[in-house]
C-alpha positions in Angstrom: 42.0 12.5 2.3 39.6 14.5 5.3 37.2 15.2 2.1 37.1 11.5 1.9 36.1 11.3 5.1 33.5 13.8 5.5 31.9 11.9 2.4 32.4 8.4 4.4 30.5 10.2 7.2 27.7 12.0 5.0 27.4 8.5 3.6 27.0 6.8 7.3 24.5 9.8 8.4 22.3 8.9 5.2 22.4 5.3 5.4 21.7 5.9 9.8 18.6 8.5 8.6 16.8 5.7 5.7 17.4 3.0 8.3 15.7 5.0 11.2 13.0 6.3 8.5 12.6 2.3 7.7 12.5 1.2 11.2 10.0 4.2 12.3 7.6 2.5 9.8 8.3 -0.5 10.7 7.2 0.2 14.3 4.1 1.9 13.3 3.2 -1.0 11.0 3.8 -3.8 14.1 1.9 -1.4 16.6 -1.1 -1.0 14.0 -1.3 -4.3 13.6 -1.2 -5.0 18.0 -3.4 -2.0 17.9 -6.2 -3.5 15.4 -6.0 -7.2 16.8 -6.9 -5.9 20.6 -9.7 -3.7 19.1 -10.8 -6.8 17.9 -10.2 -8.8 21.2 -11.9 -5.8 23.0 -14.9 -6.2 21.3 -15.3 -9.4 20.9 -14.9 -9.6 24.9 -17.7 -6.5 24.8 -19.9 -8.7 22.9 -19.8 -11.4 25.2 -20.7 -9.2 27.7 -23.0 -7.9 26.7 -24.8 -11.0 25.7 -24.0 -12.7 29.4 -25.1 -9.7 30.5 -28.5 -9.7 28.1 -29.6 -13.3 29.6 -29.9 -11.9 33.6 -32.4 -9.6 34.7 -32.5 -6.2 35.8 -33.2 -7.7 39.4 -30.5 -10.0 39.0 -27.6 -7.6 37.7 -29.1 -5.0 40.9 -28.3 -8.1 43.0 -24.6 -8.9 41.6 -23.9 -5.6 41.6 -24.9 -5.3 45.2 -22.9 -7.8 46.5 -20.0 -6.6 44.9 -18.2 -4.7 47.3 -15.5 -1.7 46.9 -12.8 -4.0 48.0 -13.6 -6.0 44.6 -14.2 -3.0 42.1 -10.4 -2.2 43.9 -9.1 -5.2 43.1 -10.5 -5.2 39.2 -9.1 -2.2 38.9 -6.1 -3.0 40.3 -6.0 -6.1 37.7 -6.4 -4.1 34.7 -3.9 -1.9 35.4 -1.0 -5.3 36.0 -3.1 -6.7 32.7 -2.5 -3.4 30.6 1.1 -3.0 32.5 1.9 -6.5 30.9 0.7 -5.9 27.7 3.2 -3.4 27.2 6.0 -5.6 28.9 4.7 -8.1 26.6 4.2 -5.5 23.3 8.3 -4.5 24.4 8.9 -8.2 24.4 7.3 -9.0 21.1 8.8 -6.1 18.9 12.8 -6.7 20.5 11.8 -10.8 18.9 11.2 -9.2 15.6 14.6 -6.8 15.9 12.5 -3.8 16.1 13.9 -0.8 18.0 11.4 1.1 20.2 10.0 4.0 20.5 12.6 5.2 23.3 15.7 3.4 21.3 14.4 5.5 17.8 14.4 8.7 19.9 18.0 8.2 21.9 19.2 7.1 17.5 17.7 10.3 16.2 19.5 12.1 19.1 22.6 11.3 18.4 22.5 11.5 14.8 21.6 15.4 15.8 24.7 15.0 17.3 26.6 13.5 14.6 25.6 16.2 12.2 26.0 18.7 14.3 29.7 17.7 14.5 29.5 17.3 10.6 28.8 20.6 10.3 31.2 21.7 13.0 34.0 20.3 11.0 33.1 21.6 8.0 32.7 25.4 9.8 36.1 25.0 10.5 37.8 23.6 7.4 35.8 26.4 4.9 37.7 29.3 5.9 41.5 27.4 5.6 40.3 26.9 2.2 40.0 30.3 1.7 42.9 31.3 3.5 44.6 28.8 1.1 43.4 30.5 -2.1 44.1 34.2 -0.6 
């Protein structure tokens, strides 16, 4: 009976490990896809800004930047930080909709898997001396 439980626990642990591996692969692929899309968007935005700036003369550009007070620069930084935060939240929500685990969730499941493996080894270690006594 106990041996059957050990086999079942091992099978469950193996399935969990396989599931975690697949989840990590899926998350990595989805992150790469999102990253690729973001990179494409960034490249396009940079191209458009450069195109717009190309239409400005050096004098016009200097006048434009002179009109930007320090508050505007800090406001732009704040907007960028807000955008990054919203992007991270949106990415997390996107993965949630797909049913993919976040890195934090995968890490937590891996931690629990290690704990279960440790417990299984302890149980196996306690049973070995009992067998040895039975054989003697």
